[in-house]
N, C-alpha and C positions, 0 to 999 in steps of 0.2 A: 419603386415600380415605375417603369417608363410610362410616358403619356399614352403609348399604344396599348399598354397592358391594362390601363384603368378601365373600369366598367363605364360604358357610355349610357347616357340618359336619352331615351327617345320620347318626345312629346307626342301625344295623340292630337290629331288634327282639330277635333271639335271640342276639346276640353283642356283643362289644366292638369289632368292626371299624367303620370309618366310611369314607365317601367324600366328596370335596369337591364341593360344588355351587356353580358360578359363575353368578350371576344374569345377567351380561352375555352369557355363552355361551348360556344358555338362550334369551335374547331373539333371538339371531342365528338359531338353528335349533333350535326346541324338539324336533322329532321326532328329529333326529340326536343331540341331547344325551341324550335319553331312552334311545336305543339304547346310547350310550356308558356311561351309568350302569349299565344292566342288565348289560352285559358286564363292567364293573369289579367289580360285585358278585359275579358268577359266578366271576371270577378270585380274588377275595378268599376266597370259600368254599373253593375248591380249596386255597389256601395254608393256610387254617386246618385243613383236614382232613389235610394232610400228603401228599396225593396228588392227581393230576388225573384226572378221568374224561375219556376221549377225547371230543373235540368235532370236528364237521365242518360245512362249509357245503353245503347241499343246494340245487340249482338249482330254481327255481320255474317251471313251464311257462308261467304267465301273465306272467312277468317283472315282476309287480307292477303292470302297466299298467292294470288295471281297478279298482284300489282307490282310494277317494277321497283327495284330497291331504292331508286331515287324519288319515289312517289310517297307522300305522307301516309297513304293508305296501306303501304307495304306491311304485311304481317299484323295489321290492325284488326284485332278480333272484336273490339267494341268501339263504337263511335259516340261521342258525347253530343247530344242535341238538347235544345231547350224546347219546352212545350209551346204550342201555338198561342199567339196573342191576337188582339184585335187588329194590330198592324199587319199581321200575316194574312188575316182575312181580307184586308184591303188589297193585298197582292193577289190573292186567290179570286177576287171578284173584279180585278182590273180588266176592263174590256179590251184594252190594247194588248195586254199580256195574254188574255184568253184567245184573241184572234191570232196571235203569233204562235200560240202553243207553248209559251214559255212561262206560264204562271206557276206550274209545279216546280220547275227548276229554280225560278227566282225565289220561291218560298223556301226551298231547301237551302239555298245559299244563305238565307237569313237565319235559319235555325241551327245549322251545323256550327258548333262552337269553334272548331279548328278552321280558321279562315285561310289556311294554306291549302286546304282541300278544294279541288275543282270538282263540283258535283257531276260534271259531264264525264268524269273518269269512272264514276261508280258503275259497276256492272248492274244489269237489270235486277238481279236477285237481291243485292245489297240495297239498292234504291227502294225496292218494294218493301223490304223489312223496315226501313226508316219511315216510309209513308204509312204503313200499317200501324206502327207505333203512334205516329202523330194523329192518325184518324181516331184511334182508341182514346188517347189522352185528351184530344181536342173536342170530339163530338160524342164519345161513348162507343162501346163495343157493339151496340145494337145496329145492325145494318139491314133495313127493310128494302127489298128489291123484288121486282117482278121477274118470275122465272117460269119457263115452260116445263110442265111435267114430262119427263122422258117417256112415261107410259101412255097417258091419255091426251097429251099435247095441250092441255088446258093451261092458260096463263094464270099463275097463282102469285099472290103477294106473300112473300115468305121473309121472315126475319132471321138472319144469320147472326151468330155470335163470333165476332172477330177475335175475341180474347181466347178462343179455343183453337185458333189456327196454329199449326206446327211449322217449324222451320226445317228446311232441308239443307244440311250442311255439305260442304264440298268434301267428299270422301275419296276422291280420285287424285292421285299425285299429278301435278302439272309436269311438263317436260323438264323443268328445272326451277330452282328458287326464284321467285319473282317473275316467272314467265307465264303469260296467258297463252299457253299452247298445250293442246292435248291431241291424242291420236286415236284413230278408229279404222278397223279393217271392214270394208263393205262385204256383204255376202258374195259379191262378184269377184272378190279378191283385190279390189282397188284399195290402196292404203292412203288415207287422207290425214292431214293435220288441220285442226280447227281451233278457234278461240271463242271465248264467251264475250258476247257483245256488251258494250257499255252504253250509257245513256245517250251520248253524242251519236253513236252509230245507229242506235234504235231510231233516233229522230231523223237521221239521214235516210234510213230505209223507208220510213213513213213518207218522207218528202218525195223520194224517188218513185215509190209506188203510186202516189197521188198524181205526180207529174206524168208518169207513163199512162195512167188511166185517162187523163185529160187529153194528152196528145194523140193517143191512138183511138180514143172514143170507143174503147172496147168494153163490153159488159163483164169481161173476165179480169180478175185481179191476179197479179203475179207475186203475191206476198211470199209464198214458199221459196220460189227460185231467187227472188231478190234478196231474201235473208240468207239463203245458202251461199250466194256469191260473196256476201260480206263476211260470212262466218268461216268458210273454208280458206285456209291459207296455203295449202300445198296439196297436190295430187300426185302420188307416187314420186314424191320429192321435187316435183316441178312447181315453182312458185310464180311462174308467169301468169299475170292476171287474165289475159286473153284465153289461155289454156284452161284455167280454172272455170271461167265463165262458160266456155264451150262444154266442159265436162258437166257442169250443172244443168245446162240446157238439154243435154242428151242423157242425163242420169236416169236409169230405169227405176220404176216405182218401188221395187223391192229394196234397192239400195237406199232410196230417199226415205222410205218409211223406217228402215232399220236404223239409219243414222239419227233421224229425228226422235225415235224412241230412246236410243242410247243417250242422246242429249237431254231428253226430258228426265231420264233416270239419274243423271249425274249432276245436272245444273243446279247450283246452290240458289235457293229461292224460298219464298213462302209457299207452303202447300195450301193452295186455295180450294181444296176439296173439303166438303163438309156434308154431314148427314141431312137428308131432306125427306120429308114425308108429305105426300099429297093428301090434302083433306077431302078431295073429291073421289079419287079412285083407290086411295089407301096405299099406293105404291111408295116404297121406301128404299133408299139407297144413297150412295155418295154422288154428289153433283159438284161441278166446278162453280164456285161463286162468281157470278158475272160482275165485272167492275163497270159501273155506270157513273154518270155525272153526280149521282147521289152519294158517291164515296167521299168526296170532299165538298160537295155542295148539297148537303141533306136538306130535305124540305122543311124540317123544323129543328 
């Protein structure tokens, strides 16, 4: 065998461990081989530490179908993550990371075993599935939170059971394999194409909305239109960004509501609705579980 064909040894930066890299295997399936190397490295770290931090596979609501073919998340139906540790709590309580809004993403980078995955690529629903799993395994499924009763409007302390949440899987075919592109016809007859937003885009929308509110000093938030401008990628085949923005600004309410309802119906995510019964007025029904700081920063 030639020197080029021999398996190479790659040393880890912080230790004496190593893993074998086979050039021939890399050429066969680079993405799969990268996943294998990442898993081997995680296993090696456990061996060196003398103990193993529990790891599990979390199902992704998107089933990986909307990620590009060259992305490690492509067609990935489950993602391997390890349970939270005290070191992860250091990240979640870091004042610098909390101020920058990057604590959650930094923690996710820490716990996802496949280090070729960029957490900012995760669409919101997939990210929520991982965060829900980590909350349950790290702090328990009990989630006490204050909620306003829809009937009597009284503020009630209610405990939800996160283990009972259901997952909404992607059941609509994207435009093509590995394409984050879907279509919808508005009640007015306008044909649009749109995408599911990822973590980086969600963060960008939040920053834009905050900046707009500060610069205009307006009491009105433009969360809906800001999100639509990022989500819609074509209007009647026109992909010009200025045209799309103008369309969103002048979109009639009927079209806006119809599209957002369709999006809510098909978007893969965790179903955050759960039964609630008011102890004061006796009202019962499904409510959306509010996500507060207590989700990852419980009082006890």
